[in-house]
C-alpha positions as CSV (number, residue, x, y, z in Angstrom):
1,M,16.1,18.4,10.2
2,S,17.7,15.0,10.3
3,A,21.3,14.5,11.4
4,L,21.7,12.1,8.6
5,A,22.9,13.1,5.1
6,I,21.3,11.1,2.3
7,A,23.2,11.2,-1.0
8,V,21.8,9.7,-4.1
9,D,24.0,9.0,-7.2
10,Y,21.5,9.5,-10.0
11,D,24.2,8.6,-12.6
12,A,24.2,5.1,-10.9
13,I,20.4,4.8,-11.5
14,T,20.9,5.8,-15.2
15,D,23.7,3.2,-15.6
16,N,21.6,0.5,-13.8
17,V,18.7,1.0,-16.2
18,R,21.1,0.7,-19.1
19,T,22.3,-2.6,-17.6
20,L,18.8,-3.8,-17.1
21,R,17.9,-2.8,-20.6
22,A,20.7,-5.0,-21.9
23,R,19.4,-7.9,-19.8
24,A,15.9,-7.4,-21.1
25,A,17.0,-7.8,-24.7
26,D,13.9,-7.3,-26.8
27,A,11.6,-6.4,-23.9
28,E,11.0,-2.8,-22.9
29,V,11.9,-1.6,-19.4
30,M,9.5,-0.1,-16.9
31,A,11.5,1.4,-14.1
32,V,9.4,1.2,-11.0
33,V,9.7,4.5,-9.1
34,K,7.0,3.9,-6.5
35,A,7.3,4.9,-2.8
36,D,9.3,8.0,-3.7
37,A,11.5,5.8,-5.9
38,Y,12.3,3.5,-2.9
39,G,13.4,6.5,-1.0
40,H,15.7,7.8,-3.7
41,G,13.5,10.7,-4.8
42,L,10.6,10.3,-7.3
43,L,11.3,13.0,-9.8
44,P,15.1,12.9,-10.1
45,S,15.1,9.1,-10.1
46,A,12.5,9.0,-12.8
47,A,14.5,11.4,-14.9
48,A,17.6,9.3,-14.4
49,A,15.7,6.2,-15.4
50,R,14.4,7.8,-18.5
51,K,18.0,8.8,-19.4
52,G,19.0,5.2,-19.0
53,G,16.4,4.1,-21.5
54,A,13.3,3.3,-19.5
55,T,10.4,3.7,-21.9
56,W,7.9,3.2,-19.0
57,L,7.7,4.3,-15.4
58,G,5.6,2.4,-12.8
59,V,4.1,3.7,-9.6
60,A,1.7,2.1,-7.2
61,Q,-0.1,5.3,-6.1
62,P,-2.1,7.5,-8.6
63,S,-0.8,10.6,-6.9
64,E,2.8,9.7,-7.9
65,A,1.7,9.2,-11.5
66,L,0.1,12.6,-11.5
67,A,3.2,14.1,-9.9
68,L,5.3,12.7,-12.7
69,R,3.0,14.3,-15.3
70,A,2.9,17.6,-13.5
71,A,6.7,17.6,-13.6
72,G,6.7,17.2,-17.4
73,D,7.3,13.5,-17.9
74,S,5.6,12.7,-21.2
75,G,6.4,9.0,-21.6
76,R,4.3,6.0,-20.7
77,I,3.4,5.8,-17.0
78,F,1.6,2.9,-15.3
79,T,-0.2,3.0,-11.9
80,W,-2.0,0.1,-10.2
81,L,-2.9,0.4,-6.5
82,Y,-6.4,1.6,-5.8
83,G,-10.0,0.5,-5.5
84,T,-13.1,2.1,-6.8
85,E,-11.9,5.5,-5.3
86,V,-9.5,5.6,-8.3
87,P,-9.1,9.2,-9.5
88,A,-9.9,7.9,-13.0
89,R,-10.8,11.3,-14.5
90,A,-7.5,12.9,-13.6
91,L,-5.5,9.9,-14.6
92,I,-7.2,9.5,-18.0
93,A,-6.8,13.3,-18.6
94,A,-3.1,12.8,-17.8
95,D,-2.8,9.9,-20.3
96,V,-1.7,7.4,-17.6
97,D,-2.1,3.7,-18.2
98,L,-4.4,2.1,-15.6
99,S,-4.5,-1.3,-14.0
100,V,-7.8,-3.1,-13.6
101,N,-7.8,-5.8,-10.9
102,S,-11.6,-6.2,-10.3
103,A,-14.9,-5.8,-12.0
104,E,-15.7,-2.9,-9.7
105,V,-12.7,-0.9,-10.7
106,L,-13.4,-1.7,-14.3
107,G,-16.9,-0.4,-13.9
108,E,-15.7,2.8,-12.3
109,I,-13.3,3.5,-15.2
110,I,-15.9,2.7,-17.8
111,A,-18.4,5.1,-16.1
112,V,-15.9,7.9,-16.1
113,A,-14.8,7.2,-19.7
114,R,-18.4,7.6,-20.9
115,D,-18.1,11.3,-20.1
116,L,-14.7,11.8,-21.8
117,T,-13.5,12.0,-25.4
118,V,-10.3,10.0,-24.7
119,A,-10.4,6.3,-24.2
120,P,-8.0,5.2,-21.4
121,R,-5.5,2.4,-21.8
122,I,-6.0,-0.4,-19.3
123,H,-3.9,-3.4,-18.2
124,I,-5.7,-6.3,-16.7
125,C,-4.1,-7.5,-13.5
126,V,-4.4,-11.3,-13.0
127,D,-3.8,-13.0,-9.7
128,T,-1.7,-15.9,-10.9
129,G,-0.8,-17.1,-7.4
130,L,0.4,-14.2,-5.3
131,G,-2.9,-13.9,-3.5
132,R,-2.7,-10.2,-3.5
133,E,-3.9,-7.8,-6.3
134,G,-5.6,-9.1,-9.4
135,V,-8.6,-10.9,-10.8
136,T,-8.6,-14.7,-10.4
137,L,-8.4,-16.9,-13.4
138,H,-11.9,-18.1,-12.5
139,D,-13.3,-14.5,-12.8
140,L,-11.1,-13.4,-15.7
141,P,-13.4,-14.5,-18.5
142,G,-16.3,-12.4,-17.1
143,L,-14.1,-9.4,-16.7
144,L,-12.6,-9.8,-20.2
145,S,-16.2,-9.8,-21.6
146,V,-17.1,-6.5,-20.0
147,A,-13.8,-4.9,-21.0
148,Q,-14.1,-6.1,-24.5
149,A,-17.6,-4.8,-24.8
150,A,-16.4,-1.4,-23.5
151,Q,-13.6,-1.5,-26.0
152,A,-16.0,-2.1,-28.8
153,E,-17.9,1.0,-27.7
154,G,-14.7,3.0,-27.9
155,L,-14.7,3.6,-24.2
156,L,-11.3,2.1,-23.5
157,R,-8.4,0.2,-24.9
158,I,-7.2,-3.1,-23.5
159,A,-3.5,-2.4,-23.8
160,G,-1.9,-5.0,-21.5
161,M,-2.1,-7.9,-19.1
162,W,0.1,-8.3,-16.1
163,S,0.8,-10.2,-12.9
164,H,3.3,-10.3,-10.1
165,L,5.4,-13.1,-8.7
166,A,5.5,-14.3,-5.1
167,W,8.9,-16.0,-4.9
168,A,11.0,-14.7,-7.8
169,D,13.8,-13.8,-5.4
170,Q,14.4,-17.5,-4.9
171,P,15.3,-18.7,-8.4
172,G,14.1,-22.2,-9.0
173,H,11.2,-22.0,-6.6
174,P,8.3,-24.1,-8.1
175,T,5.8,-21.2,-7.7
176,I,7.6,-19.2,-10.4
177,N,6.9,-21.7,-13.1
178,L,3.4,-22.3,-11.8
179,Q,2.6,-18.6,-11.9
180,A,4.2,-18.3,-15.3
181,E,1.9,-21.1,-16.6
182,N,-1.1,-19.4,-15.1
183,F,-0.1,-16.1,-16.7
184,R,0.3,-17.7,-20.1
185,S,-3.1,-19.2,-19.7
186,A,-4.6,-15.8,-18.9
187,V,-2.9,-14.4,-22.0
188,V,-4.4,-17.2,-24.1
189,L,-7.9,-16.4,-22.8
190,A,-7.4,-12.8,-24.1
191,E,-5.9,-14.0,-27.5
192,E,-8.8,-16.4,-28.0
193,R,-11.1,-13.4,-27.9
194,D,-9.0,-11.6,-30.5
195,I,-7.8,-9.0,-27.9
196,D,-4.6,-7.5,-29.3
197,L,-2.4,-6.9,-26.2
198,E,0.3,-4.3,-26.7
199,V,2.3,-5.5,-23.6
200,R,2.4,-8.6,-21.4
201,H,4.4,-8.1,-18.3
202,L,5.3,-10.4,-15.4
203,A,9.1,-10.0,-14.6
204,N,10.2,-8.0,-11.6
205,S,13.8,-7.3,-10.7
206,A,14.6,-10.9,-9.9
207,C,13.1,-12.3,-13.1
208,T,14.6,-9.5,-15.2
209,L,18.0,-10.8,-13.9
210,T,17.5,-14.5,-13.9
211,R,14.6,-15.6,-16.1
212,P,14.8,-14.2,-19.6
213,D,12.0,-16.6,-20.7
214,L,9.6,-14.6,-18.6
215,H,10.5,-11.2,-20.0
216,F,7.5,-11.1,-22.4
217,D,7.1,-7.6,-23.8
218,L,8.0,-5.5,-20.8
219,V,10.0,-6.0,-17.6
220,R,9.4,-4.1,-14.4
221,P,12.6,-3.8,-12.3
222,G,12.2,-2.0,-9.0
223,I,14.9,-2.5,-6.4
224,A,17.5,-3.4,-9.1
225,T,17.0,0.0,-10.6
226,Y,18.7,1.4,-7.5
227,G,21.6,-1.1,-7.6
228,L,20.2,-3.6,-5.1
229,P,19.4,-6.9,-6.8
230,P,17.2,-9.2,-4.8
231,V,19.1,-12.3,-5.8
232,E,22.8,-13.2,-5.5
233,D,24.9,-12.8,-8.6
234,P,26.7,-16.2,-9.1
235,D,29.6,-14.3,-10.6
236,G,29.9,-12.0,-7.5
237,A,29.7,-8.9,-9.7
238,N,26.3,-7.6,-8.5
239,F,25.0,-8.1,-12.1
240,G,26.9,-4.9,-13.0
241,L,24.6,-2.7,-10.9
242,R,25.7,0.1,-8.6
243,P,23.9,1.0,-5.3
244,A,22.8,4.6,-5.6
245,M,22.2,5.6,-2.0
246,A,24.7,6.6,0.7
247,V,23.8,7.4,4.3
248,R,26.2,9.3,6.5
249,S,26.4,11.2,9.8
250,R,29.2,12.5,12.0
251,V,30.9,11.7,15.3
252,V,29.9,14.5,17.8
253,L,31.8,13.3,20.9
254,V,34.8,11.1,21.6
255,K,35.8,10.1,25.2
256,D,37.8,7.6,27.1
257,V,36.0,5.2,29.5
258,P,37.1,2.5,31.9
259,E,36.6,-1.3,31.6
260,G,33.1,-2.3,32.7
261,Q,31.4,0.9,31.6
262,G,27.8,0.3,30.6
263,V,26.8,2.0,27.4
264,S,23.4,3.5,26.5
265,Y,20.0,2.7,27.9
266,G,19.8,-0.6,29.8
267,H,23.6,-1.2,29.5
268,E,23.1,-3.8,26.9
269,Y,26.7,-3.3,26.0
270,V,29.5,-3.1,28.6
271,T,33.1,-2.2,27.7
272,P,35.3,-5.3,28.0
273,Y,38.4,-3.1,28.6
274,R,39.5,0.5,28.9
275,T,38.5,2.0,25.6
276,T,37.2,5.0,23.7
277,L,33.6,5.6,22.8
278,G,32.3,7.7,19.9
279,L,28.8,9.3,19.9
280,V,27.1,9.5,16.5
281,S,24.4,12.0,15.8
282,A,21.6,9.8,14.4
283,G,18.9,7.6,15.9
284,Y,15.6,5.9,15.3
285,A,14.0,9.3,14.6
286,D,16.3,9.5,11.6
287,G,15.5,6.0,10.3
288,V,18.2,4.1,12.2
289,F,16.6,0.8,13.3
290,R,16.4,0.5,17.1
291,A,17.1,-3.2,16.6
292,A,20.5,-2.3,15.1
293,G,22.0,-2.0,18.6
294,N,24.9,-4.5,19.1
295,R,24.2,-5.8,15.5
296,A,24.7,-3.3,12.7
297,E,28.0,-1.8,11.7
298,V,29.1,1.6,10.5
299,E,32.4,2.8,8.9
300,I,34.7,5.5,10.2
301,R,38.1,6.3,8.7
302,G,38.1,3.1,6.8
303,R,37.3,0.8,9.7
304,R,34.0,-1.0,10.6
305,Y,32.6,-0.5,14.1
306,R,29.6,-2.2,15.5
307,I,26.9,-0.1,17.2
308,A,27.5,-0.5,21.0
309,G,24.3,-0.8,23.0
310,R,20.8,0.5,22.2
311,V,20.1,2.9,19.4
312,C,18.4,6.0,20.9
313,M,16.0,8.4,19.4
314,D,18.7,10.7,18.0
315,Q,22.1,9.1,18.8
316,F,24.0,5.9,19.1
317,V,27.4,4.9,20.4
318,V,30.3,2.9,18.9
319,D,33.2,1.4,20.7
320,L,36.3,2.8,18.9
321,G,38.8,0.7,20.8
322,P,41.7,1.8,23.1
323,A,44.0,3.2,20.4
324,T,41.6,4.9,18.0
325,Q,42.5,7.8,15.6
326,V,38.8,8.8,15.3
327,C,38.1,12.4,16.2
328,E,35.0,14.6,16.8
329,G,33.7,15.6,13.4
330,D,34.7,12.5,11.5
331,V,32.3,11.2,8.9
332,V,30.3,8.1,9.8
333,T,29.1,6.0,6.9
334,L,26.0,3.9,7.7
335,V,25.4,2.8,4.1
336,G,27.5,3.6,1.0
337,P,30.2,2.5,-1.4
338,D,32.8,3.3,1.3
339,G,31.0,1.4,4.1
340,P,28.3,-1.2,4.9
341,T,25.7,-1.9,2.2
342,A,21.9,-1.8,2.6
343,R,22.1,-5.6,2.4
344,D,24.5,-5.6,5.4
345,W,22.0,-3.6,7.4
346,A,19.1,-5.7,6.3
347,T,20.9,-8.8,7.5
348,A,21.8,-7.2,10.8
349,V,18.2,-6.2,11.6
350,D,16.5,-9.2,10.0
351,T,14.7,-7.4,7.1
352,I,15.3,-6.7,3.4
353,D,17.3,-3.9,1.8
354,Y,14.1,-2.5,0.3
355,E,13.1,-1.4,3.8
356,I,16.5,0.0,4.6
357,V,16.6,2.4,1.7
358,C,12.9,3.3,2.0
359,R,13.3,4.0,5.7
360,F,16.4,6.1,5.4
361,G,15.4,7.9,2.2
362,G,11.8,8.4,3.1
363,L,12.3,10.6,6.2
364,R,14.2,13.6,4.7
365,D,15.1,15.5,1.6
366,K,17.5,13.8,-0.9
367,E,20.4,15.5,-2.5
368,S,22.4,14.5,-5.5
369,A,25.8,12.9,-4.8
């Protein structure tokens, strides 16, 4: 069992979705709960998002869509990451909305649908410039023809069209408008064929917060659902969102050491004066980045302390200073409202806060705060 304690405030997730709903105005909200809800726990996070008004849930993996259904979620669920191995029969039986990003995937869904009495709902994924999932604009007319023919046979329903943005976390980047233009062109291709799309969706967290003109019928906030917006709030108020995850451990040893004492493997930190060291029970086996040594900070008794020296597999050290009040057993906050943020850690180890919460939350059981 990990030495870290992961606490998730699910009320914060509920409140965040309410805030995002207000931002979305007339568009519906799909709370993205993929990757175990970014480490926050799939099922409780989904329930919290529903409570906040999310009419859709989004997951990359089909297994997570089926897990939501098995847990009793009866609302709209969308899944998108698979090839021709898609478990179409199980997803269709579970009434899950399916993404189609290639002719081959479409063919597999149609083949399965011929044996069923229920027509699945599909959303056509268009690559508008990300260069990742999706059918290209060049190949879109051919795929639409096949999908429309299958719809005429009653084998499926073309419920939506969607795409994903490459640079939405940099508001004003020219690719955003270019991709939006490409997406609108794709929608026009469908409309010219008299395809009645129920939902058009493009906006991720960043565009939900900064580009209301790109909300269309449905927005898909992911990281913002957990209180971590990917763009800076010009008002400094975090867009009214609250981070939901806290990560804590404890001090297991406190000892005085002389000036010049090397600390941890390789002595990459050496004490500059006589001081006190604190040993914290958590390391890279618990999700603490090894690269955090001499860079990331933690909070103990209301003060910030930088990790001193290398992070080890199951422990790290902090230099508490020569006149510390810290004692064995004191709580150490790595991430939380009373300490550093996931963004602070991301900056320290040169990554993004998505990876911080997924890494901490993905290695152990979650508990409600």
